[in-house]
C-alpha positions in Angstrom: 52.5 50.2 74.2 53.7 47.6 71.6 53.2 44.2 72.8 56.5 42.4 73.4 57.3 38.6 72.1 57.5 37.6 75.8 54.2 39.3 76.8 52.5 37.6 73.7 53.8 34.3 74.7 52.5 34.5 78.2 48.9 35.4 77.0 46.5 32.5 77.7 44.4 30.8 75.0 40.9 31.5 75.3 37.5 31.2 73.2 35.9 34.3 71.4 33.0 35.8 72.5 30.2 34.9 70.2 29.4 38.3 69.0 33.3 38.4 67.8 32.9 34.7 66.4 29.8 35.8 64.5 31.4 38.8 63.0 34.4 36.6 61.8 32.0 34.0 60.3 30.1 37.2 58.6 33.4 38.3 57.1 33.7 35.0 55.1 30.0 35.0 53.9 29.1 38.7 53.6 31.7 40.6 51.8 29.3 43.3 50.3 25.6 43.8 50.0 25.6 41.5 46.9 26.8 38.8 48.9 23.7 39.1 51.1 21.6 39.2 48.0 23.1 36.1 46.8 23.0 34.2 50.2 19.2 35.1 50.6 18.1 34.5 47.0 19.8 31.2 47.1 17.9 30.2 50.2 14.7 31.0 48.3 15.5 28.9 45.5 16.3 26.1 48.0 13.0 26.7 49.7 11.2 25.9 46.1 10.1 29.5 45.3 8.7 30.1 42.0 9.2 33.8 42.3 11.9 35.8 44.0 11.8 39.6 44.6 14.9 41.6 45.5 14.6 45.4 46.7 17.8 47.2 47.4 18.4 50.6 48.5 21.5 52.8 48.1 23.2 50.1 46.7 22.2 47.6 49.4 24.0 49.5 52.1 20.8 51.3 53.4 18.1 48.1 52.9 18.1 44.8 51.5 14.8 43.0 51.0 14.4 39.6 49.5 11.0 38.1 49.3 9.8 34.5 47.8 6.8 32.4 47.4 8.7 29.0 48.7 8.1 26.9 51.5 8.1 29.0 54.6 9.3 28.0 58.2 7.5 27.2 61.4 8.1 29.3 64.4 10.6 26.7 65.6 12.6 26.4 62.5 12.8 30.0 62.2 14.2 30.7 65.5 16.7 27.7 65.2 17.6 29.1 61.5 19.4 31.8 63.4 21.5 29.9 65.4 25.2 29.4 64.2 25.9 26.1 62.4 22.0 25.6 61.9 21.5 23.9 58.4 18.7 21.9 56.6 21.1 20.0 53.9 23.8 18.4 56.2 23.4 15.6 58.6 26.7 13.4 58.4 30.4 14.6 57.3 30.1 12.8 53.9 27.3 15.3 53.0 30.0 17.8 52.6 30.8 16.4 49.0 28.1 16.0 46.4 25.8 18.9 48.2 22.9 19.5 45.5 21.2 22.4 47.1 22.5 25.9 47.9 21.6 25.9 51.7 17.7 26.1 52.2 17.3 28.4 55.4 20.0 28.6 58.0 23.7 28.8 57.7 24.2 32.4 56.1 21.3 34.0 58.4 23.1 34.1 61.8 26.1 35.6 59.9 24.0 38.2 58.2 22.0 39.0 61.2 25.4 39.7 63.3 26.2 42.7 61.0 23.1 44.3 60.5 19.4 45.2 61.8 17.6 41.9 60.5 14.1 41.1 60.2 12.5 37.7 59.1 8.7 37.3 58.2 7.9 33.5 57.2 5.0 31.2 57.1 4.4 27.7 55.8 0.8 28.4 54.7 -1.3 31.5 54.1 -2.4 33.0 57.4 -0.4 33.1 60.3 3.3 33.4 60.3 6.1 34.1 62.6 8.2 37.4 62.6 11.8 37.8 64.4 13.7 41.0 64.6 17.5 40.9 65.2 20.2 43.7 65.9 23.6 42.8 65.6 23.1 39.4 66.3 20.8 39.6 69.4 17.2 38.5 69.1 15.0 41.2 70.0 11.4 40.2 69.1 9.6 36.8 68.1 6.1 37.4 67.3 3.1 36.1 65.2 2.3 37.8 62.0 0.0 37.8 59.0 1.4 36.7 55.5 1.1 34.4 52.6 3.1 31.1 52.3 6.9 32.1 51.8 9.7 34.0 53.4 10.6 37.8 53.2 14.0 38.8 55.0 14.5 42.6 55.4 18.3 43.5 56.1 19.0 47.4 57.4 22.2 49.1 58.3 24.6 46.7 57.1 27.8 46.8 58.8 26.3 49.4 61.1 28.2 47.9 64.0 31.3 47.4 62.0 32.3 50.4 60.9 35.6 49.3 59.7 34.1 47.0 57.4 31.3 49.7 56.4 33.8 52.2 55.3 35.5 49.6 52.6 32.0 49.5 50.9 32.2 51.1 47.2 30.0 53.9 46.1 26.2 53.2 45.7 26.5 52.8 41.9 28.9 50.0 42.0 27.2 48.2 44.7 23.9 48.3 42.8 25.6 46.9 39.8 27.3 44.0 41.9 23.8 43.2 43.3 22.3 43.3 39.6 24.9 41.2 38.2 24.4 38.9 41.1 20.6 38.7 40.5 21.3 38.4 36.7 23.4 35.0 37.1 20.9 33.5 39.5 18.1 34.2 37.0 20.3 32.7 34.1 21.1 29.6 36.4 17.2 29.1 37.2 15.0 29.8 34.1 12.1 27.7 35.6 11.9 30.6 38.4 10.8 34.2 38.0 12.8 36.9 39.1 12.7 40.7 39.7 14.9 43.1 40.7 14.4 46.8 42.0 17.1 49.4 43.1 15.9 52.8 44.6 12.3 51.7 43.5 13.2 51.6 40.0 12.8 47.9 38.3 15.8 46.9 36.6 14.3 43.8 35.4 11.7 41.3 35.6 11.6 37.7 34.1 8.7 35.3 34.4 9.0 31.7 35.8 9.7 28.9 33.2 11.3 30.9 30.3 13.5 29.1 27.8 17.1 29.9 28.4 17.3 31.6 25.2 14.7 33.9 26.0 15.9 34.6 29.2 19.5 35.5 27.9 17.9 37.9 25.5 16.0 39.6 28.4 19.1 39.9 30.6 22.2 40.1 28.1 20.2 42.1 25.4 19.5 41.1 21.8 23.1 42.6 20.8 24.9 39.8 22.5 22.3 37.2 22.5 21.6 37.3 18.7 25.0 36.2 18.2 25.2 33.1 20.2 24.9 29.6 19.0 23.4 26.6 21.2 25.7 24.0 22.7 24.6 20.3 23.5 27.5 17.9 23.8 28.1 15.1 26.1 31.4 13.0 26.7 31.8 10.2 29.3 30.6 11.6 32.7 30.4 15.2 31.5 27.7 17.1 29.6 28.0 20.7 28.2 25.0 22.9 27.2 24.7 26.5 26.6 25.6 28.9 24.4 28.7 30.2 22.8 29.5 33.4 20.6 30.0 33.1 16.9 33.7 33.5 16.1 32.9 36.7 13.6 31.2 38.4 16.7 34.1 37.8 19.1 35.7 41.1 20.3 38.9 41.9 22.6 36.7 43.5 24.7 33.2 43.6 26.4 32.4 39.9 26.4 30.1 37.9 28.9 31.1 34.7 30.5 29.1 32.7 32.7 29.9 29.1 33.9 27.4 26.9 36.1 28.2 23.5 37.5 24.6 21.4 38.2 23.0 24.9 38.4 25.8 26.7 40.8 27.3 29.6 39.2 31.2 29.5 39.8 34.5 30.9 38.3 37.2 29.1 36.8 39.9 30.8 34.3 41.0 27.4 33.0 37.6 26.3 31.9 37.2 29.4 30.0 40.7 29.0 28.6 39.5 25.5 27.4 36.3 27.0 25.7 38.5 29.7 23.8 41.0 26.8 22.7 38.1 25.5 20.8 37.9 28.5 18.9 41.5 28.1 17.8 41.9 29.0 14.0 38.4 30.5 14.1 38.9 33.7 15.9 41.7 36.3 15.7 44.3 36.2 18.8 43.1 38.5 21.4 39.4 38.2 20.6 37.5 36.8 23.6 34.1 35.3 22.6 31.2 35.5 25.2 29.8 32.3 26.5 27.3 30.7 28.8 28.1 27.1 29.7 26.2 24.7 31.9 28.1 21.8 33.1 26.5 18.6 34.2 28.6 16.5 36.4 27.8 13.8 39.1 27.8 15.6 42.4 30.4 13.1 43.8 32.7 14.2 41.3 32.7 18.0 42.2 33.6 19.7 45.5 31.6 23.2 45.8 33.0 23.7 49.3 36.4 24.7 48.5 35.5 28.7 48.7 33.9 30.5 51.6 31.5 32.3 49.0 31.3 29.1 46.6 32.5 30.8 43.9 35.2 28.1 43.0 35.1 24.6 42.8 37.3 21.5 42.5 36.6 18.8 40.0 37.9 15.3 40.5 38.6 14.6 36.5 39.8 18.4 35.7 41.7 17.4 32.6 38.7 15.3 31.3 36.1 18.2 31.8 38.6 20.8 30.0 39.0 18.4 27.3 35.2 18.1 27.0 34.5 21.7 27.1 36.8 22.4 24.2 35.3 19.7 22.3 31.8 20.8 22.9 32.8 24.0 21.5 34.6 22.7 18.2 31.7 20.6 17.7 29.4 23.7 17.5 31.7 25.7 15.6 32.1 22.8 13.1 28.5 22.7 12.2 27.4 26.3 12.2 26.4 28.4 9.4 27.7 31.9 9.2 24.3 33.5 9.4 22.7 31.5 11.9 22.1 33.2 15.1 20.3 32.5 18.5 17.6 35.1 17.4 16.8 32.9 14.5 16.4 29.6 16.1 18.7 26.6 16.2 21.5 26.8 13.8 20.9 25.0 10.8 23.0 22.5 8.8 25.7 24.0 6.6 23.8 25.5 3.3 23.0 22.5 1.2 22.8 23.0 -2.8 19.5 22.6 -4.7 20.8 19.2 -6.3 22.2 16.2 -5.1 26.2 15.8 -5.4 27.7 13.4 -8.0 30.6 11.2 -7.5 32.5 13.3 -10.1 36.2 13.9 -8.7 38.1 17.3 -9.2 41.4 18.4 -7.7 42.2 21.5 -6.0 43.5 24.2 -8.3 45.7 21.6 -10.0 47.8 23.1 -12.8 46.3 23.6 -16.0 42.9 24.9 -14.6 40.3 23.6 -16.7 41.8 20.5 -17.8 39.4 17.5 -18.3 41.9 15.4 -16.4 40.7 14.2 -13.1 43.1 13.3 -10.0 42.6 10.1 -8.5 41.1 10.2 -4.8 40.4 13.8 -5.0 37.0 15.3 -3.4 33.6 14.8 -4.9 31.8 18.2 -6.1 29.0 18.4 -3.7 27.4 21.2 -6.1 27.5 19.4 -9.3 24.6 20.8 -11.6 24.5 23.8 -9.5 24.9 27.0 -11.0 28.1 28.9 -9.8 29.0 33.0 -10.1 31.8 34.8 -9.5 30.9 38.5 -8.7 33.6 41.3 -8.3 36.6 38.8 -8.6 35.9 38.3 -5.1 32.8 36.5 -4.0 31.5 33.0 -5.3 27.5 32.8 -5.4 25.2 29.8 -5.5 21.4 29.0 -4.8 20.5 26.8 -1.9 17.5 25.5 -0.9 17.0 28.2 1.8 18.3 31.2 -0.2 21.5 32.7 -1.8 25.0 31.6 -0.3 27.9 33.9 -0.8 31.4 32.7 -0.1 34.4 35.2 0.1 37.2 33.4 -2.0 40.2 34.2 0.0 38.5 33.4 3.4 37.5 30.0 2.1 41.0 29.1 0.4 42.7 30.5 3.6 40.5 28.0 5.7 41.3 25.2 3.2 45.1 25.7 3.3 45.3 26.3 6.9 43.5 23.0 7.7 45.8 21.4 5.1 49.0 22.9 6.4 48.1 21.5 9.9 48.0 18.2 8.6 51.4 18.7 6.7 53.0 20.1 9.9 52.3 17.3 12.1 52.5 14.7 9.2 54.9 13.5 6.4 54.7 17.0 4.9 53.4 18.6 1.3 54.6 17.4 -2.0 57.1 19.9 -3.3 57.9 21.4 -6.9 61.6 21.6 -7.4 62.7 24.3 -9.3 64.8 24.2 -12.6 66.7 27.3 -11.4 67.0 27.7 -7.6 66.3 31.3 -6.5 68.7 33.1 -4.4 67.3 35.6 -1.9 68.7 38.3 0.1 67.1 38.5 3.8 67.2 41.1 6.7 68.8 39.6 10.0 65.4 39.6 11.5 64.1 37.5 8.5 67.1 35.5 8.3 66.5 34.6 11.9 62.8 33.8 11.3 63.9 31.3 8.3 66.3 29.6 10.7 63.8 29.3 13.5 61.1 27.9 11.0 63.1 25.9 8.9 61.5 22.4 9.7 57.8 24.1 9.1 58.9 25.5 6.1 60.2 22.5 4.7 57.0 20.7 5.8 54.6 23.0 3.7 57.0 22.6 0.7 59.6 25.1 1.0 63.2 23.8 0.6 65.6 26.5 1.8 69.4 26.5 2.1 71.8 29.2 3.7 73.9 30.6 1.1 76.4 32.6 2.9 75.7 35.9 4.9 72.0 36.7 5.1 71.5 34.9 1.7 69.1 31.7 1.2 68.8 29.6 -1.9 65.2 28.2 -2.6 65.3 24.6 -4.2 61.7 23.6 -4.0 58.3 25.4 -3.4 54.6 24.4 -2.8 52.2 24.3 -5.4 48.8 25.0 -3.6 47.0 26.2 -6.6 47.7 27.3 -10.5 49.5 30.5 -10.7 50.7 30.4 -7.5 53.6 33.0 -6.9 55.8 31.0 -4.6 58.6 33.6 -4.3 56.2 36.6 -3.3 54.6 34.0 -0.8 57.8 33.0 0.6 58.7 36.7 1.1 55.6 37.6 2.7 55.5 34.7 5.0 59.1 35.4 6.0 58.5 38.9 6.7 55.1 38.4 8.8 57.2 35.6 10.9 60.2 38.1 11.7 57.8 40.9 12.3 56.0 38.6 15.1 52.5 39.1 13.1 50.1 36.2 14.1 52.1 36.5 17.4 49.1 35.8 19.6 48.4 32.3 18.6 49.3 30.3 21.6 50.3 27.1 19.2 53.3 27.7 17.2 52.5 25.3 14.6 49.0 26.9 14.3 50.6 30.4 14.0 53.0 29.1 11.2 49.9 27.6 9.4 47.9 30.7 9.8 50.7 33.0 8.2 51.2 30.5 5.4 47.6 30.1 4.6 46.9 33.8 4.7 49.7 34.4 2.1 49.2 31.6 0.1 45.5 32.0 -0.7 44.0 33.4 -3.6 43.1 36.9 -3.1 40.4 39.5 -3.7 40.2 40.2 -7.5 41.8 36.9 -8.7 40.0 35.5 -11.5 38.6 31.8 -11.1 37.5 29.4 -13.3 34.3 27.4 -12.8 36.4 24.2 -12.2 38.2 26.2 -9.6 35.4 27.4 -8.0 33.9 24.2 -7.5 37.0 22.6 -6.4 37.6 25.4 -3.7 34.0 24.8 -2.4 34.3 20.9 -2.5 37.5 21.5 -0.3 35.6 24.0 2.1 32.8 21.6 2.9 35.1 18.8 4.2 37.3 21.4 6.6 36.6 21.0 10.4 35.6 24.7 10.7 34.2 25.9 7.4 32.4 29.1 8.3 35.3 31.0 9.1 38.9 31.6 8.1 41.8 31.9 10.7 41.0 35.6 11.5 37.7 35.0 12.7 36.1 36.4 9.6 33.1 34.5 7.8 33.9 32.4 4.7 30.1 32.2 4.2 26.9 34.3 4.2 23.4 33.4 3.5 20.9 35.7 2.1 17.6 33.5 3.0 14.8 33.3 0.8 12.3 35.1 3.2 14.5 38.2 3.4 14.7 38.2 -0.8 10.6 37.8 -0.8 10.5 40.4 1.9 12.5 42.9 -0.2 10.5 42.2 -3.3 7.1 42.6 -1.8 6.4 39.1 -1.7 5.8 39.0 2.0 
């Protein structure tokens, strides 16, 4: 019979029975077997364990076992740990902010024990320990046992007494995958400890204690991903960012891995991931998603980890400052990387250096006149003076460096140079334009005319002086001249067509979208023959860019063929 409002209002307020309260608490902490694995493994880490072993059966629905070699508990502490609100890390209310541990023993144990058949074995020292058996929150047995120092928790029949919760668990394979991912996350957060994970009596992974983070990444993420990562080490103000980010050329729209830690605690934060992706801006194609593992160091008082029951979300006092630091950290790494440097080949070296020192000679980028001996005042110095350059297939520029041969894609390199120059022009005074003796009249489609109207200011800043001429016609009075032999009319048509079709539309920043489109169309193409002077000027400009190793699509501008590889190919090694 449905309850009427009057009958509901007549009910008295009453305390919940302990069994019901325990199951409600369990619902906040224990969502699925992976939650149990996480809580128990974190307890092991806070107990100072050097090795944590996890075994599950049937995705954890049948049994979960977590054992460690950390500091065990005395008989009294073990019994007390199974009481609600027992804790080892909080003494006063102020301790809620700045918690630096996961919880040691207690807290989650009574919640887990209330929805399972639970057994705990623990010992402070080798010899006699304590064994406690609990069924659905009711302690059934406390007895001595023999075991080594440490603690082992067995959880069987999870949610056996809450069938409504148990029926919502996923398939065994899905729950196994969730437990595996949980253990991988903890293993990455704590390379100082060893971990092993077994599912249905099969070892899924085993990593030793004291591993370097790079080695642990390779063991857990695989070489296919880890060998595309670059190390991060950056500090600004109260924040420190370390870890690894993926090379722009290896970013893909799908299949990426992301992991964030704050003070060793894993958490999720889509906004910080976006801040890291913003550091890739103009280095990857729109839609690509790079893999990353970032370790954030923050003063404990500046972060609150208790805003989510499962500690999956945190709150930062200075979120804007942290997001800016994360973006700057990624840009700092990408600005100095070399296209062929990977995690698998050690730390990223500096940009490929020429075999001789640069001279103060100045040259001007693709100035009209090509090999003219005139020198533009204030132009960039040639960092490859005295180094032989060669253009092959009218597409690549090749030169020797101390560590091998360096190969530069001329279109990608020029695209990067023009993009960064266009960004300066779009946010500054604009570029110098070359006025046409005879203005050009062009017929556009409706979409192209609308694109010219919408981007008129940007077109003007990069050097295109455009004026409507009735209907869908426009007149070009001036054009940019980024290089000798530049076909300004063809570039304008291609640029406007791209803007009209929404190409490059994935760029979040409109100016960057425009600059990328312009740079792509204005750059030298594959098949364009370059003089030696033009090659030198292009490389000189490229070396001064903020992100020289990649073009605006995320493709490499530079590839290095190491000397060791050449020697190996010719049998010298």
